[in-house]
N, C-alpha and C positions, 0 to 999 in steps of 0.2 A: 410485580414478579419479573425477574430478570429473564430476558430471552437468551437462549443458548443456540449455538450452532455446532454441528458435529464435524470435527476435522476429518480429513481424508485418512486413508489407511496408512499413509506414510507420515502423518502428522503435519501436512502442509498447512499454511495459514489459510483461513477462510477467505472467500471472495470479498474483495473490497478493502482488505487490510494491507495488502502488499501489491507491489507492481514489479514487473520484470525489470531488472537493472539494465541500463543502457551500457553498451560496450562500444569501443572504437570511437567513431564520431557520430553515431546515430543515436538519437534520443529514444527513450522507451516509448512503446506504442501508447498513444493517447486515448485509444478506445473510440475513435470516430471524431468527427468535427461537430462541435456543439455551438449553440448561439453564444454561450459565454466565451468560448475560445475565439470566435469570430469577433465579438465585441472587444475582447482584449487585444487582438491583433490590430483592429482598426484604431483603437485608442493609442497603441504604441506607434503606429505609423503616423498618426496625426501629431503626436508629440515630436517625433523625429523630423517630420516634414516642417513643423513650425520652427524648429531650430535651423533647418536648412534655409527656409525663407528669411529668417532673421540674419543668418550669415550672408545670404545673397544681398540683402539690403545694406549691410554694413561694409560690403566689399568696395574697394576703391574703384576698380574697373571690371565689374562682373561680366561674365559671359552667360547669357540666358540658357544656352544649350548645356555647357559644361558645369555651370555652377548652380543651376536650378532644375532643368528638365531631367538631365541624366541622374543626379542624385535621387530625385523623387521616384523615378522609375526603378532604380536599383533598390531603393528602400521598399518599394511596393513588392518587389520579388523576394527580398531578404526576410521581411517580417514573417510571411507564412512558411518560408523555407526553414526558418529557425526552429520550427516545431519538430521537423524530421531530421534536418541536417544543420544543426546550429554551427558546426565548424565552417560550412560553406557560407553561412550568413556572416560570420566574422570576417571571412576572406573578402566578401563583397564590400563590407563596410570599410575594411582596411584598404581596399582598392580605391575607394573614394578619397580616403585620406592621402594615399600615395599620389592620386591625381592632383591633389592640392599642393603637393611638393614640387610639381613640375613647373610652377610659375608663381611669382610673388603675388599676383592679383587674385589667385584662386583662394577662396576662403576655406582652407583645409580645416581650420579650427571648428567650423560648423559641424563637421562629421565626427569629431571626437566623442560627442554624446552618443551618436549611433554606434560607434565602435565599442564604447563602454557598455552600452545596453546589450549588444549582442554577445559580448564577452561574458557578461553576467549570466545571460541565458545559457551560454555554453557550459559554464560551471554548474548551473542549476539542473540542466537536463541531461548531461552526460556524466555517468559515474566514473568512467575510466579517466586516468590522468595523462597517460602517455600520448594518446591521440591529440587531445586538446593542446598539450604542451608543444607538440610538433607544429600544430597550426599557428600557435602564438609565436613561436620562434621563426617560422616561415614568414609570417606577416612582418615581423621586425626586420628580417633579412631583406624582404622586398622594399621596405621603406628606406633602409640604408642604401640599397642598390639604386633606387630611384634618385636619392640625393647625390650619389656619386656620379650617376650617368648624366644628370642634368646640371651638375656643378652648382648645387644649391648654395645659397648664401649661408653664413654661419647661423642666422636666426632659424633657418629651416632645419639645419643639422641639430641645433639645440632642441627644436620641436620634435624631430624624429627620434632623438635619443632620450627624451624625458617625458614629454606629454603622451606620445603614442605607446611606449612601454607601460606607462602608468595606466592608460586607458585599456590596455590589454590584460595585464597581469592582476591588478588590484580588483577590478570587478569580477574577474574569473574566480579569484579566491573567495570573494564575498558570495558568489553563486554556489560554490562548492560547500561553503560553510552552511548556507541555508538549506542545501540539499541534505547535508549530513544531519542537521537538526530535524528535518522532516522525517528522514528515515529512522532516526532515533525515537521520535515520538510514535511513529507508526509501529515500530518494533515493540515499544512499551505497551501500546494498546493491544497488540497481538499476544504478548506474554500475559497481560492481565486477562484477556479473553480465555487463553488456555488454562490459567489458574482457576478461573471461574468454572470452566467446564470440569476440571478435575475435582473441584469442591463439590459440584453437583453430583459427579460420579461417586465420590466417597460417601456423600449423604444418601444417595440411592442404595449403595451397597449396605450401608448401616441400617437403612430402613428395611431392606430385604432380610438382613440377618436378624433384626428384631422381630420381624414378622415370622420368620422360621422358628425362632425361640418360643414365641407365643403359641404357634401351632403345635410345637413339640410339648409344651406344658399342657395345652388343652388336651392333646392326645393322651398324655400320661394320666391326667386327673380324671377325664371322662372315661377313658379306657379302664382305669382301675375301678371306678364306680360301677360301670356296666358289668365288669367281670364279677364284682361282688354280687350284683343282682342276679347274674346268671348262675353263680355258685349257690346262692340261697334258693333259687328256683330249682336247681338240681337236687338240693337237699330235701326240698319239700316233696319232690317226686317220690322219695323213698318213705314218706310218712305213711303208716298203716291206716290212718284215719281218712285218707283221700279215696275218692271213687276213681274208677277208670277214666271217667270224663275229666275229672280234675287233673289227673296225671297227664292226660293228652294235652290239655290246655297249658299246663306248666311246661311240657316239652316244646310246644309251639312257641311259648314265651321265651324259653331259653334259646331256641333257634333264632328267633327274631333279634334277641340281644346280641347273639354271636354275629349275625349279619350286620347289625349296627356298628359293632366294634370293627369289623372288617372294612366297612364303608368309611368309618372315621380314619382308619389307618391309611386307606387309599387317598382320602382328601388331604390329609396332612402331608403325604408324600408329594402330592401335586403342589402344595403350597411351598 
C-alpha cells in the first residue's frame, strides 16, 4: 500500500522533497553537521592535501612554509567553509594559485585541483549565477594583477590566462549542471507525489459517492417495503373481524414500522 502525505494548505512540497534555494554566495542550509558530511570534508581535504604534497615534492626549490604549510592550513579552512560560503572557499584557493604566480619556484599548478574542486562546489551549492560569476571574475582579475605586479614570465601569463580560467569556469558549469539535474529529479518526485495524492483523493471521493448511492438505494428499497407493511397493517386495523386487542397490536406494529422508517432515513442522511 502506498504511503501518502498531506500537503500544506498552500500546496507546498512535503518535507524532505525540497530544499530552500541558495541565493547570493551562501549555500542552502544543510540541516546540521552529520558524520557523512564530516567524512566527505575530510576525504576532500585529504585529496587536495595529497596534491599539495605532490606539488611540493616536484617543485625545484620549494619553501616548506609557503609551498606546504600555508596551503594545507588554507585548505583546512576552505573545505568546511565551502559548505556555507563556497564563494569564499574559491577565493582562498585562488589566493593559493595567485601566490604561486609570485615566483617561478612556487608550485602553483598543485593548487589548480583545489581551485577546480571549490569552483565545482560553488556551482553545485549556490543556485544564483550573478554572485558566483562576480567571484570568478574577481579571481581572474586578481591573478592578472599579480602577474602584472610581479612581472611574471610569459609561462606564468599563459598559466594565468588559460589554466586558471579553465579551473574556475568549467568546474563551476559542471556543478551548476549537476545541481540542475538534482533539482529536476527532486521536482519530478514531488510532482509524482502530488499526482499520487490527487489520485487517492479522487478514489476516496468516488468511494464516498458510491457509498452514498448504495445508502440511497437501500433507503428507497427498504423504505418502500416498510411503507407497504405499514399500509397493510393500517388496512388490517379496519377489518371488522379483528378484536380490539388485535387492532391495538396492529397500531403498535404500524408505529414501530414508522419509527424504523424514520431511523433508516436518519442513518442514510449520516452516510
